[in-house]
Structures are given as structure tokens and as C-alpha cells.
C-alpha positions, 0 to 999 in steps of 0.5 A: 712768699705764700704763707704770711706770718705776723711780727713786728715791722723791723727796721729796712735798714738793716738792710829805687832803686837807683841806676848804677852807674859804671864809668871805666874811663874816670879813673884814667882821666886826666885833667878831666876829673873835675869834669867827669865828676861834674858830669856824672853829679849831672846825670845823677841829678837827672836820673833821681828827678825821672825816678822821682816824677815816675814815683809820684804818678805810679803813688797816684795810680797805685789804687788801679794797679792793685786793682788790676794786679789782684784781679790778674792774680786771683782765681775764678770768682763769682764775679768773674769766672774767667776761663770757667763754662756755665753748666746746666743741669736738671734741677729737683727740688723736695718741695716748693710752693704752688703758684701765686696769682697777683693783679699785676702778674703770676709768680712761680715757685718751682724749683727751675726759677733757680736755674733760669739765669733770671734773679727776679725769679726764684725757688722757694720752699713749701713746707711749714716753718721756714724750711730747714732741711729742704734740698736743692738738687742740680743733676749735671748732663755729664761728668764735669770738674766743678770749680765754682758753685754760685748762688744768688739769696733770698727773692732780690727782685726788690728790697721789701719782697726780700726781707718779706722771704727767709734767706738761707744763711747756712747751706751744705753741699753734696756732691759724688766726692762727700759732703762739704757742710757750713757754707755762710751767706752774708745777709743782706749779701751786699749794696746790691741784692743780686750779688753772688755768693761762692758756695763751698764744694768737694773737688773733683769729677761731678755729676750731682750736686745737693744744696741742703737748706741748715739754718735761715735767717727770718722774714722781716716786716710785719707783712712776713711770709714764712718761706725761704727763697733762693733766686739763683744757683750757678754751676761752673766747671774747666773745660 
């Protein structure tokens, strides 16, 4: 967020089964056929009423039931990593901005800011332009079965700061297992700028993860910066 560039003040808004009854005694009933038949009709009506009432109740709660079932069937996600554990490693970058001091606070942009579990801070690349080709590398403390890689994009501390800095649009991921190209991020991610988005990652034993910025969403507004920011990167592995 250190290199201001001029530009237009763009619009901030972009931002029954029915039960089967078997009555063996009915076929042999003497002088009681009518009673048996009437009794079965009453039972059928009662069963139909109960099933109908349950059907209405289930229909009324269908959205909640579907959410519960879907959550159970789905695998780990950035929103819910389930049994996966967060893995911390050493993080480095090909460049980053020097700190900036303002009357209200001091901003740090080194790569460690992308792994401090604080989405209010960010790594900001430090080369000319918007940082296409710049890399962020995470070296794990051992070999892990990495299953999930998540990113909080941009500088989401506040909406204006998010817009005034560039955000990653497309990122390539490289690990010990090879390259995975073309993870495209949404911009903005959703109603919540702090939303974590999932990146594609090659499966297999992993000791190192390298993220390369390929394309960028440019900054917006009149007082915008020619910088691209990444707020957080999280690595999850199976036990």
C-alpha cells in the first residue's frame, strides 16, 4: 500500500411411503368381515393422517435439514476444515514493501503477515507494477499430507483499504508433487471481505508450498496504490 497511482474514482459498490398392513386373520373371519374391513379403513386413515402431519413438518424444516445433511457429506473446507490440523511453517517472499508509519499506526508488509492468523495484516509485494510473478513460499517443518490450502485475499482490514490495493486474481501453486496452475479467486470474495478461499494443490507428501501471482485485480479509487496484498495463507494437513 505504499506506491500511490492516479486513476478514476471508481464505484465502491463493485464491491410414503405408506405402511403395509398384513391381516392374516381377516381372510378367516366369520360374520366379522365388515368389522375387520371398517377397522382397517380407520387404521389406514389414522396412518395417513400421521404421515401427512410428519410430511408437513419435514417440509417446513427442509432447508435446515438439507444444510445439516450437506455439511455432513461435504469434505473439509476453508470454512470448516473438520479434522484437518493447521500447519505452521517458515514463510518467505521474493519481495515486500518496507514498513509505513502513519499518525495512527505503523503498517508492516513482510511475508510473516500472511501467516500470523490475523487477517487485518497482509503481505504486500514490493516491486514495480502489481507484482505479477512474485512468489510467497511456505516451508513446512516436516513432511505433511496437505489436504487444504486457503487464502484470504487482498488487504481486508477495511473496505476502502481493500479497494486501494490490488488483489490476486490467478495464482499458481507448486509443491514437491508438481505444479497446479490457474486457481482463480473471486473478487470481492463475498459479503465478508475476510472470507477464506480454497486453492488447488497437488496431492501427496508435502514439505514446501510456493504461490506465484499470475494475474491481479487492479486497485480502485482515486488514491489507489500500485501494490498487491495477501492477508492470510493457511495450510491444513491430515494427521
